[in-house]
Structure formats: C-alpha cells, structure tokens
PDB file of N, H, CA, C and O in Angstrom:
ATOM      1  N   MET A   1       0.752  -0.984   0.204  1.00  0.00           N
ATOM      2  CA  MET A   1       0.148   0.068   0.204  1.00  0.00           C
ATOM      3  C   MET A   1       1.004   1.164  -0.153  1.00  0.00           C
ATOM      4  O   MET A   1       0.521   2.295  -0.156  1.00  0.00           O
ATOM      5  N   ASP A   2       1.854   1.038  -0.365  1.00  0.00           N
ATOM      6  H   ASP A   2       2.247   0.119  -0.362  1.00  0.00           H
ATOM      7  CA  ASP A   2       2.728   2.341  -0.643  1.00  0.00           C
ATOM      8  C   ASP A   2       2.658   3.130  -1.853  1.00  0.00           C
ATOM      9  O   ASP A   2       2.902   4.337  -1.866  1.00  0.00           O
ATOM     10  N   ARG A   3       2.368   2.542  -2.738  1.00  0.00           N
ATOM     11  H   ARG A   3       2.169   1.561  -2.727  1.00  0.00           H
ATOM     12  CA  ARG A   3       2.029   3.610  -4.047  1.00  0.00           C
ATOM     13  C   ARG A   3       0.688   4.430  -3.906  1.00  0.00           C
ATOM     14  O   ARG A   3      -0.361   4.094  -3.358  1.00  0.00           O
ATOM     15  N   PHE A   4       1.043   5.676  -4.599  1.00  0.00           N
ATOM     16  H   PHE A   4       1.896   5.948  -5.045  1.00  0.00           H
ATOM     17  CA  PHE A   4       0.108   6.509  -4.221  1.00  0.00           C
ATOM     18  C   PHE A   4      -1.234   6.253  -4.836  1.00  0.00           C
ATOM     19  O   PHE A   4      -2.104   6.856  -4.208  1.00  0.00           O
ATOM     20  N   ASP A   5      -1.711   5.549  -5.872  1.00  0.00           N
ATOM     21  H   ASP A   5      -1.004   5.059  -6.382  1.00  0.00           H
ATOM     22  CA  ASP A   5      -2.760   5.190  -6.380  1.00  0.00           C
ATOM     23  C   ASP A   5      -3.605   4.420  -5.366  1.00  0.00           C
ATOM     24  O   ASP A   5      -4.828   4.541  -5.300  1.00  0.00           O
ATOM     25  N   CYS A   6      -2.806   3.542  -4.502  1.00  0.00           N
ATOM     26  H   CYS A   6      -1.812   3.444  -4.556  1.00  0.00           H
ATOM     27  CA  CYS A   6      -3.484   2.855  -3.655  1.00  0.00           C
ATOM     28  C   CYS A   6      -4.017   3.639  -2.278  1.00  0.00           C
ATOM     29  O   CYS A   6      -4.781   3.079  -1.491  1.00  0.00           O
ATOM     30  N   GLN A   7      -3.533   4.983  -2.082  1.00  0.00           N
ATOM     31  H   GLN A   7      -2.913   5.438  -2.721  1.00  0.00           H
ATOM     32  CA  GLN A   7      -4.114   5.708  -1.140  1.00  0.00           C
ATOM     33  C   GLN A   7      -5.595   5.948  -1.297  1.00  0.00           C
ATOM     34  O   GLN A   7      -6.352   5.964  -0.327  1.00  0.00           O
ATOM     35  N   TYR A   8      -6.000   6.138  -2.571  1.00  0.00           N
ATOM     36  H   TYR A   8      -5.384   6.125  -3.359  1.00  0.00           H
ATOM     37  CA  TYR A   8      -7.701   6.482  -3.030  1.00  0.00           C
ATOM     38  C   TYR A   8      -8.415   5.120  -2.299  1.00  0.00           C
ATOM     39  O   TYR A   8      -9.349   5.188  -1.500  1.00  0.00           O
ATOM     40  N   LEU A   9      -7.804   3.953  -2.726  1.00  0.00           N
ATOM     41  H   LEU A   9      -7.046   3.897  -3.375  1.00  0.00           H
ATOM     42  CA  LEU A   9      -8.596   2.914  -2.158  1.00  0.00           C
ATOM     43  C   LEU A   9      -8.671   2.779  -0.804  1.00  0.00           C
ATOM     44  O   LEU A   9      -9.680   2.505  -0.155  1.00  0.00           O
ATOM     45  N   MET A  10      -7.464   2.999  -0.362  1.00  0.00           N
ATOM     46  H   MET A  10      -6.644   3.222  -0.890  1.00  0.00           H
ATOM     47  CA  MET A  10      -7.387   3.035   1.279  1.00  0.00           C
ATOM     48  C   MET A  10      -8.255   4.118   2.230  1.00  0.00           C
ATOM     49  O   MET A  10      -8.652   4.055   3.393  1.00  0.00           O
ATOM     50  N   ALA A  11      -8.362   5.136   1.185  1.00  0.00           N
ATOM     51  H   ALA A  11      -8.040   5.187   0.239  1.00  0.00           H
ATOM     52  CA  ALA A  11      -8.964   6.298   1.883  1.00  0.00           C
ATOM     53  C   ALA A  11     -10.543   6.196   1.742  1.00  0.00           C
ATOM     54  O   ALA A  11     -11.297   6.826   2.483  1.00  0.00           O
ATOM     55  N   THR A  12     -10.982   5.350   0.730  1.00  0.00           N
ATOM     56  H   THR A  12     -10.370   4.838   0.129  1.00  0.00           H
ATOM     57  CA  THR A  12     -12.243   5.082   0.537  1.00  0.00           C
ATOM     58  C   THR A  12     -12.617   4.329   1.610  1.00  0.00           C
ATOM     59  O   THR A  12     -13.527   4.714   2.343  1.00  0.00           O
ATOM     60  N   PHE A  13     -11.780   2.857   1.882  1.00  0.00           N
ATOM     61  H   PHE A  13     -11.041   2.544   1.286  1.00  0.00           H
ATOM     62  CA  PHE A  13     -12.101   1.877   2.736  1.00  0.00           C
ATOM     63  C   PHE A  13     -12.089   2.712   4.224  1.00  0.00           C
ATOM     64  O   PHE A  13     -13.041   2.471   4.966  1.00  0.00           O
ATOM     65  N   VAL A  14     -11.323   3.432   4.576  1.00  0.00           N
ATOM     66  H   VAL A  14     -10.549   3.628   3.973  1.00  0.00           H
ATOM     67  CA  VAL A  14     -11.034   3.981   5.862  1.00  0.00           C
ATOM     68  C   VAL A  14     -12.530   4.835   6.074  1.00  0.00           C
ATOM     69  O   VAL A  14     -13.179   4.751   7.117  1.00  0.00           O
ATOM     70  N   ASN A  15     -12.889   5.551   5.053  1.00  0.00           N
ATOM     71  H   ASN A  15     -12.362   5.619   4.206  1.00  0.00           H
ATOM     72  CA  ASN A  15     -14.228   6.484   5.370  1.00  0.00           C
ATOM     73  C   ASN A  15     -15.228   5.767   5.287  1.00  0.00           C
ATOM     74  O   ASN A  15     -16.158   6.237   5.944  1.00  0.00           O
ATOM     75  N   VAL A  16     -15.554   4.495   4.588  1.00  0.00           N
ATOM     76  H   VAL A  16     -14.799   4.114   4.054  1.00  0.00           H
ATOM     77  CA  VAL A  16     -16.617   3.680   4.801  1.00  0.00           C
ATOM     78  C   VAL A  16     -16.674   2.908   6.096  1.00  0.00           C
ATOM     79  O   VAL A  16     -17.776   2.727   6.615  1.00  0.00           O
ATOM     80  N   TYR A  17     -15.444   2.380   6.732  1.00  0.00           N
ATOM     81  H   TYR A  17     -14.549   2.526   6.310  1.00  0.00           H
ATOM     82  CA  TYR A  17     -15.298   1.669   7.881  1.00  0.00           C
ATOM     83  C   TYR A  17     -15.519   2.783   8.967  1.00  0.00           C
ATOM     84  O   TYR A  17     -16.130   2.346   9.942  1.00  0.00           O
ATOM     85  N   ILE A  18     -15.219   3.949   9.036  1.00  0.00           N
ATOM     86  H   ILE A  18     -14.723   4.304   8.244  1.00  0.00           H
ATOM     87  CA  ILE A  18     -15.586   4.803  10.048  1.00  0.00           C
ATOM     88  C   ILE A  18     -16.991   5.177  10.012  1.00  0.00           C
ATOM     89  O   ILE A  18     -17.674   5.073  11.030  1.00  0.00           O
ATOM     90  N   ALA A  19     -17.385   5.528   9.118  1.00  0.00           N
ATOM     91  H   ALA A  19     -16.830   5.613   8.290  1.00  0.00           H
ATOM     92  CA  ALA A  19     -19.009   5.799   9.108  1.00  0.00           C
ATOM     93  C   ALA A  19     -19.894   4.511   9.474  1.00  0.00           C
ATOM     94  O   ALA A  19     -21.013   4.719   9.945  1.00  0.00           O
ATOM     95  N   SER A  20     -19.489   3.285   9.298  1.00  0.00           N
ATOM     96  H   SER A  20     -18.581   3.115   8.916  1.00  0.00           H
ATOM     97  CA  SER A  20     -20.199   2.048   9.328  1.00  0.00           C
ATOM     98  C   SER A  20     -20.060   1.727  10.985  1.00  0.00           C
ATOM     99  O   SER A  20     -21.008   1.598  11.760  1.00  0.00           O
ATOM    100  N   PHE A  21     -19.067   1.662  11.214  1.00  0.00           N
ATOM    101  H   PHE A  21     -18.297   1.766  10.584  1.00  0.00           H
ATOM    102  CA  PHE A  21     -18.403   1.046  12.586  1.00  0.00           C
ATOM    103  C   PHE A  21     -18.101   2.081  13.719  1.00  0.00           C
ATOM    104  O   PHE A  21     -18.384   1.978  14.913  1.00  0.00           O
ATOM    105  N   ILE A  22     -17.592   2.896  13.203  1.00  0.00           N
ATOM    106  H   ILE A  22     -17.363   2.980  12.234  1.00  0.00           H
ATOM    107  CA  ILE A  22     -16.942   3.854  14.437  1.00  0.00           C
ATOM    108  C   ILE A  22     -18.236   4.849  14.928  1.00  0.00           C
ATOM    109  O   ILE A  22     -18.746   4.689  16.037  1.00  0.00           O
ATOM    110  N   ARG A  23     -18.679   5.828  14.039  1.00  0.00           N
ATOM    111  H   ARG A  23     -18.264   5.959  13.138  1.00  0.00           H
ATOM    112  CA  ARG A  23     -19.517   6.425  14.561  1.00  0.00           C
ATOM    113  C   ARG A  23     -21.117   5.928  14.607  1.00  0.00           C
ATOM    114  O   ARG A  23     -21.785   5.611  13.623  1.00  0.00           O
ATOM    115  N   GLY A  24     -21.510   5.941  15.847  1.00  0.00           N
ATOM    116  H   GLY A  24     -20.968   6.199  16.646  1.00  0.00           H
ATOM    117  CA  GLY A  24     -22.919   5.152  15.946  1.00  0.00           C
ATOM    118  C   GLY A  24     -23.867   6.233  15.285  1.00  0.00           C
ATOM    119  O   GLY A  24     -23.522   7.360  14.929  1.00  0.00           O
ATOM    120  N   PRO A  25     -25.300   5.595  15.176  1.00  0.00           N
ATOM    121  CA  PRO A  25     -26.293   6.200  14.675  1.00  0.00           C
ATOM    122  C   PRO A  25     -26.552   7.778  15.476  1.00  0.00           C
ATOM    123  O   PRO A  25     -26.352   7.979  16.674  1.00  0.00           O
ATOM    124  N   ASN A  26     -26.942   8.590  14.682  1.00  0.00           N
ATOM    125  H   ASN A  26     -27.104   8.427  13.709  1.00  0.00           H
ATOM    126  CA  ASN A  26     -27.245   9.973  15.318  1.00  0.00           C
ATOM    127  C   ASN A  26     -28.709  10.218  14.883  1.00  0.00           C
ATOM    128  O   ASN A  26     -29.094  10.249  13.714  1.00  0.00           O
ATOM    129  N   PRO A  27     -29.437  10.382  15.936  1.00  0.00           N
ATOM    130  CA  PRO A  27     -30.947  10.643  15.498  1.00  0.00           C
ATOM    131  C   PRO A  27     -31.168  12.101  14.642  1.00  0.00           C
ATOM    132  O   PRO A  27     -32.154  12.262  13.922  1.00  0.00           O
ATOM    133  N   SER A  28     -30.279  12.979  14.791  1.00  0.00           N
ATOM    134  H   SER A  28     -29.479  12.849  15.376  1.00  0.00           H
ATOM    135  CA  SER A  28     -30.486  13.923  14.123  1.00  0.00           C
ATOM    136  C   SER A  28     -30.176  13.955  12.685  1.00  0.00           C
ATOM    137  O   SER A  28     -30.703  14.706  11.865  1.00  0.00           O
ATOM    138  N   LYS A  29     -29.461  13.255  12.503  1.00  0.00           N
ATOM    139  H   LYS A  29     -29.033  12.645  13.169  1.00  0.00           H
ATOM    140  CA  LYS A  29     -28.951  12.873  10.932  1.00  0.00           C
ATOM    141  C   LYS A  29     -29.816  11.731  10.301  1.00  0.00           C
ATOM    142  O   LYS A  29     -29.988  11.671   9.083  1.00  0.00           O
ATOM    143  N   VAL A  30     -30.254  10.996  11.015  1.00  0.00           N
ATOM    144  H   VAL A  30     -30.115  11.045  12.004  1.00  0.00           H
ATOM    145  CA  VAL A  30     -31.750  10.110  10.501  1.00  0.00           C
ATOM    146  C   VAL A  30     -32.859  11.295  10.280  1.00  0.00           C
ATOM    147  O   VAL A  30     -33.194  11.353   9.097  1.00  0.00           O
ATOM    148  N   ILE A  31     -33.392  12.076  10.961  1.00  0.00           N
ATOM    149  H   ILE A  31     -33.120  12.028  11.922  1.00  0.00           H
ATOM    150  CA  ILE A  31     -34.198  13.095  11.019  1.00  0.00           C
ATOM    151  C   ILE A  31     -34.110  13.844   9.708  1.00  0.00           C
ATOM    152  O   ILE A  31     -35.068  14.033   8.957  1.00  0.00           O
ATOM    153  N   GLN A  32     -32.596  14.343   9.460  1.00  0.00           N
ATOM    154  H   GLN A  32     -31.819  14.190  10.070  1.00  0.00           H
ATOM    155  CA  GLN A  32     -32.457  15.152   8.174  1.00  0.00           C
ATOM    156  C   GLN A  32     -32.476  14.254   7.211  1.00  0.00           C
ATOM    157  O   GLN A  32     -32.973  14.746   6.198  1.00  0.00           O
ATOM    158  N   GLN A  33     -32.055  12.806   7.030  1.00  0.00           N
ATOM    159  H   GLN A  33     -31.651  12.407   7.853  1.00  0.00           H
ATOM    160  CA  GLN A  33     -32.525  12.155   5.964  1.00  0.00           C
ATOM    161  C   GLN A  33     -33.577  11.973   5.458  1.00  0.00           C
ATOM    162  O   GLN A  33     -33.829  11.906   4.255  1.00  0.00           O
ATOM    163  N   LEU A  34     -34.463  11.854   6.583  1.00  0.00           N
ATOM    164  H   LEU A  34     -34.258  11.909   7.561  1.00  0.00           H
ATOM    165  CA  LEU A  34     -36.069  11.503   6.458  1.00  0.00           C
ATOM    166  C   LEU A  34     -36.704  12.882   5.808  1.00  0.00           C
ATOM    167  O   LEU A  34     -37.535  12.805   4.902  1.00  0.00           O
ATOM    168  N   LEU A  35     -36.330  13.936   6.247  1.00  0.00           N
ATOM    169  H   LEU A  35     -35.656  13.999   6.982  1.00  0.00           H
ATOM    170  CA  LEU A  35     -36.937  15.147   5.633  1.00  0.00           C
ATOM    171  C   LEU A  35     -36.516  15.216   4.142  1.00  0.00           C
ATOM    172  O   LEU A  35     -37.168  15.871   3.330  1.00  0.00           O
ATOM    173  N   VAL A  36     -35.516  14.588   3.845  1.00  0.00           N
ATOM    174  H   VAL A  36     -34.986  14.056   4.506  1.00  0.00           H
ATOM    175  CA  VAL A  36     -35.253  14.983   2.460  1.00  0.00           C
ATOM    176  C   VAL A  36     -36.107  14.040   1.487  1.00  0.00           C
ATOM    177  O   VAL A  36     -36.128  14.260   0.276  1.00  0.00           O
ATOM    178  N   LEU A  37     -36.789  13.014   2.052  1.00  0.00           N
ATOM    179  H   LEU A  37     -36.771  12.835   3.036  1.00  0.00           H
ATOM    180  CA  LEU A  37     -37.668  11.786   1.126  1.00  0.00           C
ATOM    181  C   LEU A  37     -39.118  12.725   1.139  1.00  0.00           C
ATOM    182  O   LEU A  37     -39.579  13.537   1.942  1.00  0.00           O
ATOM    183  N   ARG A  38     -39.587  12.171  -0.186  1.00  0.00           N
ATOM    184  H   ARG A  38     -39.213  11.511  -0.838  1.00  0.00           H
ATOM    185  CA  ARG A  38     -40.710  12.411  -0.545  1.00  0.00           C
ATOM    186  C   ARG A  38     -41.903  12.251   0.360  1.00  0.00           C
ATOM    187  O   ARG A  38     -41.954  11.308   1.149  1.00  0.00           O
ATOM    188  N   ILE A  39     -42.946  13.223   0.261  1.00  0.00           N
ATOM    189  H   ILE A  39     -42.904  13.989  -0.380  1.00  0.00           H
ATOM    190  CA  ILE A  39     -43.949  13.217   1.587  1.00  0.00           C
ATOM    191  C   ILE A  39     -44.429  11.956   1.386  1.00  0.00           C
ATOM    192  O   ILE A  39     -44.599  11.432   2.487  1.00  0.00           O
ATOM    193  N   ASP A  40     -44.774  11.105   0.347  1.00  0.00           N
ATOM    194  H   ASP A  40     -44.635  11.531  -0.547  1.00  0.00           H
ATOM    195  CA  ASP A  40     -45.428   9.684   0.416  1.00  0.00           C
ATOM    196  C   ASP A  40     -44.657   8.578   1.194  1.00  0.00           C
ATOM    197  O   ASP A  40     -45.144   7.587   1.738  1.00  0.00           O
ATOM    198  N   GLN A  41     -43.230   8.991   1.127  1.00  0.00           N
ATOM    199  H   GLN A  41     -42.834   9.796   0.685  1.00  0.00           H
ATOM    200  CA  GLN A  41     -42.320   7.779   1.578  1.00  0.00           C
ATOM    201  C   GLN A  41     -41.988   8.404   3.171  1.00  0.00           C
ATOM    202  O   GLN A  41     -41.580   7.625   4.032  1.00  0.00           O
ATOM    203  N   GLN A  42     -42.131   9.412   3.387  1.00  0.00           N
ATOM    204  H   GLN A  42     -42.463  10.045   2.687  1.00  0.00           H
ATOM    205  CA  GLN A  42     -42.350  10.192   4.658  1.00  0.00           C
ATOM    206  C   GLN A  42     -43.442   9.498   5.408  1.00  0.00           C
ATOM    207  O   GLN A  42     -43.236   8.801   6.401  1.00  0.00           O
ATOM    208  N   LEU A  43     -44.579   9.721   4.894  1.00  0.00           N
ATOM    209  H   LEU A  43     -44.746  10.288   4.088  1.00  0.00           H
ATOM    210  CA  LEU A  43     -46.057   9.204   5.565  1.00  0.00           C
ATOM    211  C   LEU A  43     -45.765   7.679   5.501  1.00  0.00           C
ATOM    212  O   LEU A  43     -46.259   7.230   6.536  1.00  0.00           O
ATOM    213  N   HIS A  44     -45.216   6.684   4.811  1.00  0.00           N
ATOM    214  H   HIS A  44     -44.815   7.049   3.971  1.00  0.00           H
ATOM    215  CA  HIS A  44     -45.010   5.332   5.092  1.00  0.00           C
ATOM    216  C   HIS A  44     -44.166   5.110   6.324  1.00  0.00           C
ATOM    217  O   HIS A  44     -44.415   4.311   7.226  1.00  0.00           O
ATOM    218  N   ILE A  45     -43.103   5.953   6.234  1.00  0.00           N
ATOM    219  H   ILE A  45     -42.901   6.602   5.500  1.00  0.00           H
ATOM    220  CA  ILE A  45     -42.016   5.544   7.402  1.00  0.00           C
ATOM    221  C   ILE A  45     -42.755   5.938   8.726  1.00  0.00           C
ATOM    222  O   ILE A  45     -42.427   5.525   9.838  1.00  0.00           O
ATOM    223  N   PHE A  46     -43.802   6.797   8.463  1.00  0.00           N
ATOM    224  H   PHE A  46     -44.068   7.133   7.560  1.00  0.00           H
ATOM    225  CA  PHE A  46     -44.454   7.385   9.812  1.00  0.00           C
ATOM    226  C   PHE A  46     -45.355   6.475  10.167  1.00  0.00           C
ATOM    227  O   PHE A  46     -45.404   6.239  11.375  1.00  0.00           O
ATOM    228  N   ASN A  47     -46.278   5.740   9.286  1.00  0.00           N
ATOM    229  H   ASN A  47     -46.238   5.932   8.305  1.00  0.00           H
ATOM    230  CA  ASN A  47     -47.165   4.761   9.684  1.00  0.00           C
ATOM    231  C   ASN A  47     -46.631   3.485   9.989  1.00  0.00           C
ATOM    232  O   ASN A  47     -47.285   2.661  10.627  1.00  0.00           O
ATOM    233  N   SER A  48     -45.417   3.257   9.550  1.00  0.00           N
ATOM    234  H   SER A  48     -44.885   3.927   9.032  1.00  0.00           H
ATOM    235  CA  SER A  48     -44.869   1.791   9.867  1.00  0.00           C
ATOM    236  C   SER A  48     -44.076   1.834  11.332  1.00  0.00           C
ATOM    237  O   SER A  48     -43.841   0.834  12.009  1.00  0.00           O
ATOM    238  N   LEU A  49     -43.684   3.309  11.708  1.00  0.00           N
ATOM    239  H   LEU A  49     -43.875   4.122  11.158  1.00  0.00           H
ATOM    240  CA  LEU A  49     -42.976   3.353  12.945  1.00  0.00           C
ATOM    241  C   LEU A  49     -44.305   3.496  13.751  1.00  0.00           C
ATOM    242  O   LEU A  49     -44.349   2.687  14.678  1.00  0.00           O
ATOM    243  N   LYS A  50     -45.358   4.272  13.657  1.00  0.00           N
ATOM    244  H   LYS A  50     -45.323   4.929  12.904  1.00  0.00           H
ATOM    245  CA  LYS A  50     -46.541   4.335  14.496  1.00  0.00           C
ATOM    246  C   LYS A  50     -47.075   2.901  14.849  1.00  0.00           C
ATOM    247  O   LYS A  50     -47.396   2.612  16.001  1.00  0.00           O
ATOM    248  N   ALA A  51     -47.155   2.000  13.783  1.00  0.00           N
ATOM    249  H   ALA A  51     -46.894   2.235  12.847  1.00  0.00           H
ATOM    250  CA  ALA A  51     -47.802   0.649  13.949  1.00  0.00           C
ATOM    251  C   ALA A  51     -46.934  -0.184  14.558  1.00  0.00           C
ATOM    252  O   ALA A  51     -47.503  -1.124  15.113  1.00  0.00           O
ATOM    253  N   HIS A  52     -45.507  -0.174  14.673  1.00  0.00           N
ATOM    254  H   HIS A  52     -45.045   0.590  14.222  1.00  0.00           H
ATOM    255  CA  HIS A  52     -44.609  -0.766  15.383  1.00  0.00           C
ATOM    256  C   HIS A  52     -44.718  -0.174  16.935  1.00  0.00           C
ATOM    257  O   HIS A  52     -44.573  -1.015  17.822  1.00  0.00           O
ATOM    258  N   LEU A  53     -44.911   0.917  17.254  1.00  0.00           N
ATOM    259  H   LEU A  53     -45.029   1.601  16.533  1.00  0.00           H
ATOM    260  CA  LEU A  53     -44.780   1.496  18.650  1.00  0.00           C
ATOM    261  C   LEU A  53     -46.199   1.186  19.190  1.00  0.00           C
ATOM    262  O   LEU A  53     -46.306   1.214  20.416  1.00  0.00           O
ATOM    263  N   THR A  54     -47.363   0.880  18.424  1.00  0.00           N
ATOM    264  H   THR A  54     -47.276   0.858  17.428  1.00  0.00           H
ATOM    265  CA  THR A  54     -48.460   0.656  18.982  1.00  0.00           C
ATOM    266  C   THR A  54     -48.523  -0.821  19.387  1.00  0.00           C
ATOM    267  O   THR A  54     -49.088  -1.223  20.404  1.00  0.00           O
ATOM    268  N   GLU A  55     -47.820  -1.674  18.394  1.00  0.00           N
ATOM    269  H   GLU A  55     -47.362  -1.348  17.567  1.00  0.00           H
ATOM    270  CA  GLU A  55     -47.782  -3.080  18.698  1.00  0.00           C
ATOM    271  C   GLU A  55     -46.911  -3.363  19.889  1.00  0.00           C
ATOM    272  O   GLU A  55     -47.142  -4.389  20.530  1.00  0.00           O
ATOM    273  N   LYS A  56     -45.998  -2.616  20.232  1.00  0.00           N
ATOM    274  H   LYS A  56     -45.810  -1.783  19.712  1.00  0.00           H
ATOM    275  CA  LYS A  56     -45.212  -2.892  21.444  1.00  0.00           C
ATOM    276  C   LYS A  56     -45.514  -2.404  22.512  1.00  0.00           C
ATOM    277  O   LYS A  56     -44.860  -2.603  23.536  1.00  0.00           O
ATOM    278  N   GLY A  57     -46.757  -1.544  22.441  1.00  0.00           N
ATOM    279  H   GLY A  57     -47.288  -1.383  21.609  1.00  0.00           H
ATOM    280  CA  GLY A  57     -47.403  -0.907  23.637  1.00  0.00           C
ATOM    281  C   GLY A  57     -47.000   0.560  24.033  1.00  0.00           C
ATOM    282  O   GLY A  57     -47.588   1.155  24.936  1.00  0.00           O
ATOM    283  N   PHE A  58     -45.887   1.159  23.254  1.00  0.00           N
ATOM    284  H   PHE A  58     -45.409   0.676  22.520  1.00  0.00           H
ATOM    285  CA  PHE A  58     -45.371   2.427  23.657  1.00  0.00           C
ATOM    286  C   PHE A  58     -46.508   3.496  23.184  1.00  0.00           C
ATOM    287  O   PHE A  58     -46.686   4.495  23.881  1.00  0.00           O
ATOM    288  N   LEU A  59     -47.157   3.324  22.186  1.00  0.00           N
ATOM    289  H   LEU A  59     -47.012   2.513  21.620  1.00  0.00           H
ATOM    290  CA  LEU A  59     -48.553   4.265  21.942  1.00  0.00           C
ATOM    291  C   LEU A  59     -49.643   3.504  22.160  1.00  0.00           C
ATOM    292  O   LEU A  59     -49.688   2.273  22.161  1.00  0.00           O
ATOM    293  N   PRO A  60     -50.741   4.460  22.392  1.00  0.00           N
ATOM    294  CA  PRO A  60     -52.237   3.728  22.773  1.00  0.00           C
ATOM    295  C   PRO A  60     -52.770   3.622  21.195  1.00  0.00           C
ATOM    296  O   PRO A  60     -52.607   4.347  20.213  1.00  0.00           O
ATOM    297  N   ALA A  61     -53.505   2.332  21.429  1.00  0.00           N
ATOM    298  H   ALA A  61     -53.636   1.743  22.227  1.00  0.00           H
ATOM    299  CA  ALA A  61     -54.350   2.037  20.175  1.00  0.00           C
ATOM    300  C   ALA A  61     -55.212   3.153  19.746  1.00  0.00           C
ATOM    301  O   ALA A  61     -55.429   4.078  20.529  1.00  0.00           O
ATOM    302  N   LEU A  62     -55.773   3.135  18.435  1.00  0.00           N
ATOM    303  H   LEU A  62     -55.596   2.383  17.799  1.00  0.00           H
ATOM    304  CA  LEU A  62     -56.536   4.244  18.045  1.00  0.00           C
ATOM    305  C   LEU A  62     -57.868   4.138  18.713  1.00  0.00           C
ATOM    306  O   LEU A  62     -58.526   5.169  18.854  1.00  0.00           O
ATOM    307  N   GLU A  63     -58.468   2.654  19.266  1.00  0.00           N
ATOM    308  H   GLU A  63     -57.934   1.817  19.152  1.00  0.00           H
ATOM    309  CA  GLU A  63     -59.646   2.523  19.657  1.00  0.00           C
ATOM    310  C   GLU A  63     -59.549   3.192  21.268  1.00  0.00           C
ATOM    311  O   GLU A  63     -60.496   3.848  21.702  1.00  0.00           O
ATOM    312  N   ASP A  64     -58.524   2.995  21.951  1.00  0.00           N
ATOM    313  H   ASP A  64     -57.755   2.462  21.599  1.00  0.00           H
ATOM    314  CA  ASP A  64     -58.125   3.609  23.216  1.00  0.00           C
ATOM    315  C   ASP A  64     -58.403   5.189  23.372  1.00  0.00           C
ATOM    316  O   ASP A  64     -58.995   5.727  24.308  1.00  0.00           O
ATOM    317  N   VAL A  65     -57.863   5.780  22.288  1.00  0.00           N
ATOM    318  H   VAL A  65     -57.382   5.343  21.528  1.00  0.00           H
ATOM    319  CA  VAL A  65     -57.644   7.238  22.292  1.00  0.00           C
ATOM    320  C   VAL A  65     -59.108   7.657  21.876  1.00  0.00           C
ATOM    321  O   VAL A  65     -59.470   8.760  22.285  1.00  0.00           O
ATOM    322  N   MET A  66     -60.013   6.913  21.104  1.00  0.00           N
ATOM    323  H   MET A  66     -59.719   6.017  20.772  1.00  0.00           H
ATOM    324  CA  MET A  66     -61.294   7.461  20.917  1.00  0.00           C
ATOM    325  C   MET A  66     -62.375   7.194  21.704  1.00  0.00           C
ATOM    326  O   MET A  66     -63.498   7.673  21.543  1.00  0.00           O
ATOM    327  N   ALA A  67     -61.934   6.194  22.820  1.00  0.00           N
ATOM    328  H   ALA A  67     -61.023   5.805  22.952  1.00  0.00           H
ATOM    329  CA  ALA A  67     -63.018   5.932  24.036  1.00  0.00           C
ATOM    330  C   ALA A  67     -62.793   7.042  24.989  1.00  0.00           C
ATOM    331  O   ALA A  67     -63.466   7.118  26.017  1.00  0.00           O
TER     332      ALA A  67
END
C-alpha cells in the first residue's frame, strides 16, 4: 500500500469503515435524511413506526384514544 494510487482505495475504505462501525447512529442525522424523502415516503415510514410502537405498547391504540 505504498503506491500513491492505493491511497485512494485505502481512503475510501477508511471512510466507509469509520462511517459504518465507529460513528454510531445519530438521531438528528436520521431526521435530516427523512426530511429529504418525498412526502409519501415520509408518511409510509411514519405509519410503519406508529404501527410498530402501537404493537409494542408504547403508543395507545386508536380505539383507546377514541374512547
């Protein structure tokens, strides 16, 4: 890896490695990425997350809210 052209390969690998394994997920970056999506994609993610949280018991079911 002493040739200069290999430095590009190693720099790319190191960047991917750091982004994937060293830095943990950051909620603010996730929100930024979600806001870039189209509205229908955002709604799909919202409904999926809402259904998951309702299933796990973290959110009340719609029937419980209406009662």
